[in-house]
Structures are given as C-alpha cells and as structure tokens.
C-alpha positions as CSV (number, residue, x, y, z in Angstrom):
1,M,35.4,183.4,85.3
2,G,33.8,185.4,82.6
3,E,33.5,184.7,79.0
4,F,36.3,186.9,77.9
5,E,38.6,185.8,80.7
6,L,38.1,182.2,79.7
7,I,39.1,183.0,76.1
8,D,42.3,184.9,77.0
9,K,43.2,182.1,79.4
10,Y,42.5,178.8,77.4
11,F,42.0,179.7,73.7
12,K,44.4,182.6,72.9
13,F,46.7,180.3,70.9
14,S,49.3,182.0,68.9
15,S,48.0,183.0,65.4
16,H,51.3,183.8,64.0
17,A,51.2,181.6,61.1
18,Q,51.4,181.7,57.4
19,G,48.5,183.4,55.8
20,V,47.2,184.7,59.2
21,S,47.2,188.5,59.5
22,V,44.9,188.8,62.3
23,G,43.9,186.0,64.8
24,V,41.8,185.8,68.0
25,G,40.9,188.9,69.7
26,D,39.1,191.1,67.0
27,D,35.7,190.9,65.3
28,C,37.1,189.1,62.4
29,A,40.1,186.9,61.7
30,L,41.9,188.2,58.6
31,L,43.5,185.4,56.5
32,A,45.6,186.0,53.3
33,P,45.2,183.7,50.5
34,T,48.2,182.4,48.9
35,P,48.4,183.2,45.1
36,G,47.4,180.1,42.9
37,M,45.6,178.4,46.0
38,Q,42.0,177.6,46.6
39,W,40.4,177.6,50.0
40,A,39.2,174.3,51.4
41,V,36.7,174.7,54.1
42,S,35.0,172.2,56.5
43,T,32.8,172.4,59.6
44,D,31.9,169.5,62.2
45,M,30.0,169.6,65.4
46,L,30.5,167.3,68.3
47,V,27.6,166.9,70.8
48,E,27.9,165.3,74.2
49,G,26.1,162.0,74.3
50,R,26.0,161.8,70.6
51,H,29.6,161.8,69.4
52,F,31.5,161.4,72.7
53,F,30.8,159.9,76.3
54,A,30.2,162.4,79.1
55,D,33.3,161.0,80.9
56,V,35.7,161.1,78.0
57,D,39.1,162.4,78.7
58,P,39.0,166.2,78.0
59,F,42.5,166.1,76.5
60,T,41.7,163.5,74.1
61,L,38.2,165.2,73.2
62,G,40.3,168.5,72.4
63,Q,42.4,166.5,70.1
64,K,39.5,164.6,68.3
65,S,37.3,167.8,67.8
66,L,40.2,169.3,65.6
67,A,41.3,166.0,64.1
68,V,37.8,165.1,62.7
69,N,38.2,168.4,60.7
70,L,41.7,168.1,59.6
71,S,40.7,164.6,58.2
72,D,38.3,166.3,55.8
73,L,41.3,168.6,54.7
74,A,43.3,165.4,54.2
75,A,40.7,164.1,52.1
76,T,41.0,167.0,49.6
77,G,44.7,167.1,49.6
78,A,44.8,170.5,51.4
79,M,47.2,172.0,53.7
80,P,45.9,173.4,57.0
81,R,45.8,177.3,57.5
82,G,43.6,177.8,60.5
83,F,40.4,177.1,62.4
84,T,37.6,178.7,64.6
85,L,36.1,177.2,67.6
86,S,32.5,177.6,68.8
87,L,32.1,176.1,72.3
88,S,28.8,175.7,74.4
89,L,29.6,174.8,78.1
90,P,27.2,174.0,80.8
91,S,29.4,175.9,83.2
92,V,33.0,176.8,83.7
93,Q,35.1,173.8,85.1
94,E,38.7,175.1,84.8
95,P,40.1,171.5,85.3
96,W,38.3,170.4,82.3
97,L,39.0,173.6,80.3
98,A,42.6,173.2,80.8
99,Q,43.0,169.7,79.6
100,F,40.7,170.3,76.7
101,S,42.6,173.3,75.7
102,K,45.9,171.5,75.9
103,G,44.4,168.5,73.6
104,L,43.4,171.2,71.1
105,Q,46.7,173.0,71.2
106,D,48.7,169.8,70.9
107,L,47.0,169.0,67.6
108,S,47.0,172.6,66.3
109,H,50.7,172.9,66.8
110,R,51.6,169.4,65.4
111,F,49.9,170.1,62.1
112,G,50.5,173.8,61.9
113,C,46.7,174.9,62.2
114,P,46.3,177.8,64.4
115,L,43.1,178.9,66.4
116,V,42.0,182.2,64.5
117,G,38.7,183.0,66.3
118,G,35.4,181.7,67.6
119,D,32.8,182.1,70.2
120,T,31.7,180.6,73.7
121,T,28.3,180.5,75.2
122,R,26.3,178.6,78.2
123,G,24.5,175.6,77.0
124,P,24.8,171.9,76.7
125,L,28.4,170.9,75.9
126,C,28.7,171.0,72.1
127,I,32.0,171.7,70.2
128,G,31.8,173.3,66.5
129,I,34.8,173.6,64.6
130,T,35.5,175.2,61.0
131,V,38.8,174.4,59.4
132,M,40.5,176.4,56.7
133,G,43.1,175.1,54.4
134,E,44.6,175.5,50.9
135,V,45.0,173.6,48.0
136,P,46.7,174.3,44.5
137,S,44.0,175.7,42.1
138,G,42.4,172.7,40.1
139,Q,44.5,169.9,42.2
140,A,41.8,169.3,45.0
141,L,40.9,165.6,45.5
142,L,37.2,165.1,45.3
143,R,34.6,162.3,45.5
144,S,33.4,162.8,42.0
145,G,36.7,161.8,40.1
146,A,36.5,158.2,40.4
147,K,36.6,156.3,37.0
148,A,35.7,152.8,35.7
149,G,38.8,150.6,36.1
150,D,40.3,152.5,38.9
151,D,41.7,150.7,42.1
152,L,40.1,151.4,45.4
153,Y,42.5,151.8,48.4
154,V,41.9,152.5,52.2
155,S,44.8,153.9,54.5
156,G,45.5,152.5,57.9
157,T,43.2,149.9,59.7
158,L,39.4,150.1,59.8
159,G,37.0,148.8,62.4
160,D,38.9,149.5,65.4
161,A,36.9,152.6,66.6
162,R,33.6,150.9,66.0
163,A,34.7,147.9,68.0
164,A,35.9,150.1,70.9
165,L,32.5,152.0,70.8
166,L,30.5,148.7,71.0
167,A,32.9,147.4,73.7
168,L,32.5,150.5,75.8
169,Q,28.6,150.1,75.2
170,G,28.7,146.5,76.4
171,E,27.6,145.1,72.8
172,L,30.8,143.5,72.0
173,R,33.0,141.3,74.0
174,L,36.8,141.8,73.3
175,E,39.9,139.8,74.7
176,P,41.3,141.3,78.0
177,G,43.5,144.2,76.9
178,V,42.2,144.6,73.3
179,L,39.8,147.6,74.3
180,S,42.8,149.5,76.0
181,T,44.8,148.9,72.5
182,I,42.1,150.2,70.1
183,R,40.4,152.8,72.3
184,H,42.6,155.8,71.1
185,R,41.3,154.9,67.4
186,L,37.8,156.1,68.8
187,E,39.0,158.9,71.0
188,A,42.0,160.3,69.3
189,P,42.2,159.6,65.4
190,T,45.0,160.8,63.3
191,P,44.3,162.9,60.3
192,R,46.1,161.7,57.2
193,L,47.3,165.0,56.0
194,S,50.6,163.9,54.6
195,L,48.8,161.1,52.7
196,G,46.4,163.4,51.2
197,Q,48.6,165.9,50.1
198,R,50.9,163.4,48.5
199,L,47.9,161.9,46.6
200,R,47.4,164.8,44.4
201,G,48.5,163.8,41.1
202,L,48.1,160.1,41.9
203,A,44.4,159.7,43.1
204,S,41.5,160.5,41.0
205,A,38.9,160.6,43.8
206,A,39.1,160.7,47.8
207,M,37.3,161.0,50.8
208,D,37.6,160.5,54.4
209,L,35.9,157.4,56.3
210,S,33.7,158.6,59.2
211,D,30.6,156.9,58.6
212,G,31.6,153.3,57.5
213,L,33.2,152.0,54.2
214,S,30.2,150.7,52.5
215,G,28.0,153.9,53.0
216,D,31.0,156.3,52.4
217,L,31.9,154.4,49.4
218,A,28.5,154.6,47.9
219,K,28.7,158.4,48.2
220,M,31.9,158.5,46.2
221,M,30.3,156.1,43.8
222,K,27.1,158.2,43.3
223,A,29.1,161.5,42.9
224,S,31.3,159.8,40.3
225,G,28.4,158.2,38.4
226,T,30.1,154.8,39.0
227,R,29.9,151.5,41.0
228,A,32.2,149.7,43.3
229,Q,33.1,146.1,43.6
230,L,35.0,145.0,46.8
231,Q,36.8,141.8,47.5
232,T,36.4,140.6,50.9
233,N,39.7,138.6,51.3
234,W,41.5,141.4,52.7
235,I,39.0,141.4,55.7
236,G,40.5,138.2,56.8
237,Q,44.0,139.0,57.6
238,S,45.7,141.9,56.1
239,P,47.3,145.3,57.0
240,A,43.9,146.8,56.9
241,I,42.7,144.7,59.8
242,S,44.6,145.4,63.2
243,P,45.8,142.3,65.2
244,S,43.2,143.5,67.9
245,L,40.3,142.3,65.6
246,Q,41.8,139.3,63.8
247,T,40.6,137.3,66.7
248,L,37.0,138.0,65.8
249,D,34.9,136.0,63.5
250,F,34.8,137.1,59.8
251,E,31.1,138.4,60.0
252,T,31.8,140.5,63.0
253,R,35.1,142.0,61.1
254,L,32.9,142.6,57.9
255,S,30.1,144.4,59.9
256,L,32.6,146.6,61.7
257,V,34.5,147.5,58.7
258,A,31.5,147.9,56.3
259,S,29.2,150.2,58.7
260,G,31.5,151.1,61.7
261,G,32.3,154.7,61.2
262,D,34.9,156.8,63.1
263,D,37.8,155.3,61.2
264,Y,39.1,158.9,59.8
265,E,41.2,156.9,57.2
266,L,41.4,157.9,53.6
267,L,39.4,156.1,51.0
268,F,40.8,156.7,47.4
269,A,40.6,155.8,43.9
270,S,43.4,155.7,41.4
271,P,44.4,154.2,38.1
272,P,46.2,150.9,38.0
273,G,49.3,152.4,36.6
274,A,49.9,154.2,39.8
275,R,50.1,151.0,41.8
276,A,53.9,151.1,42.1
277,A,53.8,154.7,43.2
278,I,51.2,154.2,45.9
279,E,53.1,151.1,47.2
280,A,56.2,153.3,47.4
281,L,54.3,156.1,49.1
282,G,52.9,153.8,51.7
283,A,56.5,152.7,52.5
284,E,57.8,156.1,52.6
285,L,54.9,157.3,55.0
286,Q,55.1,154.1,57.0
287,L,51.4,153.7,56.6
288,S,49.5,150.5,55.0
289,L,47.7,151.5,51.9
290,T,45.6,148.2,51.2
291,R,44.0,147.8,47.6
292,V,40.2,146.8,48.5
293,G,38.4,146.5,45.2
294,E,37.9,148.5,41.9
295,V,35.6,151.0,40.3
296,M,33.1,149.7,37.6
297,A,31.1,151.6,34.9
298,S,27.6,152.4,36.0
299,S,26.1,150.2,33.3
300,G,28.0,147.1,34.5
301,A,26.4,143.8,34.1
302,L,25.9,142.8,37.6
303,E,22.3,142.9,38.8
304,L,22.5,144.8,42.2
305,D,19.6,146.6,42.5
306,K,18.8,145.1,46.1
307,I,22.1,146.5,47.3
308,N,22.0,150.3,47.7
309,S,21.0,150.6,44.1
310,G,24.0,148.8,43.1
311,L,26.5,151.3,43.9
312,V,28.5,149.0,46.2
313,V,29.0,145.4,46.2
314,F,30.9,142.9,48.5
315,L,32.1,139.6,46.9
316,D,33.1,136.5,48.8
317,A,36.1,134.2,47.9
318,H,33.9,132.4,45.5
319,Q,33.0,135.8,43.6
320,Q,29.5,135.6,45.1
321,V,27.6,138.7,46.0
322,L,27.4,139.0,49.8
323,E,23.9,140.4,50.8
324,L,25.3,143.2,52.8
325,K,23.4,146.4,52.6
326,A,25.6,149.4,52.3
327,Q,25.0,151.5,55.3
328,S,26.1,155.0,56.5
329,F,25.6,156.7,59.9
330,D,22.8,159.1,59.8
331,H,22.1,161.5,62.5
332,F,18.4,161.5,61.9
333,S,17.5,158.0,61.0
C-alpha cells in the first residue's frame, strides 16, 4: 500500500463540519473563522517508547493521541474545530492502522473535531497532532490570571495514570484487579471540554494537568506572579482520589498526585464567590470538582525558598510545610 492509498483508506474522515471549507486531500485545509472568535491552537507529539508502550492497543492509542490535544483546548475554554495528523510509521501494518484509525475517528466524532489534513512518512512510530479550536475573543482561560485569594480546584481524580504506569513497569504493587480498573486513565484519558467551556466567566486561570500537580501548578503561579498553598487532607479520602488508590499509604498517594502526570484533568483558580456556582456545575456535569488550596500573594510571609522558589507549598494536617519539591515531567532532564 502506498502513502496516498493509506491516507484515502484510513485517514480521509469526513471534514464537513462547522468552519471547515476544505479538508483532507488538498495542499492546505481551508478553515473559516467565526466572527468574534479567536483561534486556539495546540500541538503534541507522542513517540513510541517515550509516551506509550510498543504493545499498546492501537484503538486506545488513536484515542489518546487526539485526547491529549483536546485537553489543551479544554484548558482554555475553547470549542474544537479541526485537527491535523503527522504520522511516522516503520511499515504499513493494516490491522494496526485500522484500529488506530478507528480510535482516532471515535474521539473525532465524539467531540466534533474533524481531521482536516496532515502528512505520513516512513520512520520510527511517532504521532504528531495539531488541534484547532475557537474561543470568544477575550474569554480564553489562561495560566496567567490567578489572583491572590482565589481558590484552587482540580477536576476528576488524580494519580491513577501514574499508578498504572508504575505498575506496568513493575515499580508499584497494586491489589489484584486495580490495574485493570485504572489502566484506561493512562491509555485513554477524557478531555474535559464541557467543563472548560463552562468555566469561562467563573475561573480566573486554568491549565490541564499533564506533568503532575505540583510542577504544573508552579507553572501557573509563575505565569500569574503568585504562590499556591495546598492542603493535603483531600489526598487522604476525597472525590479527587479514586477508590483504587485509597488502599495505598499516604506518602505514595501524595507522590502520585504531586508529580505523577498524565492525568489530563483541569486545574483552575476562581474567586471564593464562585464556590456555589462551581459546586452546581460539578453536579450538573456529574464530575467531581475538588477545592485543594488557595492562591497567595507573591510577597507572602512564608519562607519557602527551598521549595521551587516558593511557588507551591503543601501543608500537612498541622499546617506544617511538607518537604516536597515541586516537580514536573521534563523530556530532557
């Protein structure tokens, strides 16, 4: 099978969607911006052996490849409009391609984000996706909007994906059946698009959690010129910790949550006056939204120079600072 036959058979999804004038098959896709909207664009690359195991199910890999990009749109409160795919393949394996394509199509159709173009080549297995969305002008949620006094929230549950990865690598022992319960959080995350769009006007800042809570929160605080103070009582038993992880000791749970990564949940800041609205939103979406801490002024009195320059601090039940260095996944560290 040649390159263009491959594209026609597996990656010529329907491009007839809002804002798409020309999709797959021409030199460029043509997208028509909606008046009063801004483009939101994000790119992610997944490399075999770095981001996924060689024996991963191709259907779930297709889903995750798009999901991690859609999660970035969710973090800005944007609505998906289309995506491009750059795919490097060692060889043409049609059974693998058929399942990968189905997984990609499944998420594409579920969230109304058509494939509008891309490229294929021979090489190590590598998947690059650029996703495009729209958000009303001036209403995008950014990392830089957090203000002193804001509450900090996380959606869903944290730590499951990291626990699954460590278990698959033989570095963490889990109770029988637990791995099968949480593995989907690593291999097929759910982009929180509805939540992100509904947070416009409620949240002051937002980002998705891809590299671990402590490190990602530090990025938000740096962008906002603020600091964060997190309680840790919610890491004991709360909706933000799945039942699968509640059998683990506290230190392990804290590590999984603080620096685990691959959660693809939303982290957001909002003023205390929005608490009732956020509680109602979580109930409406049937999604847990857990308040985990607060934003502090950058000139706060805490002496936290040993903890990521004071950007993020975790407090125990006695309000004592936990010696936990804020970390974030880094491909080159």
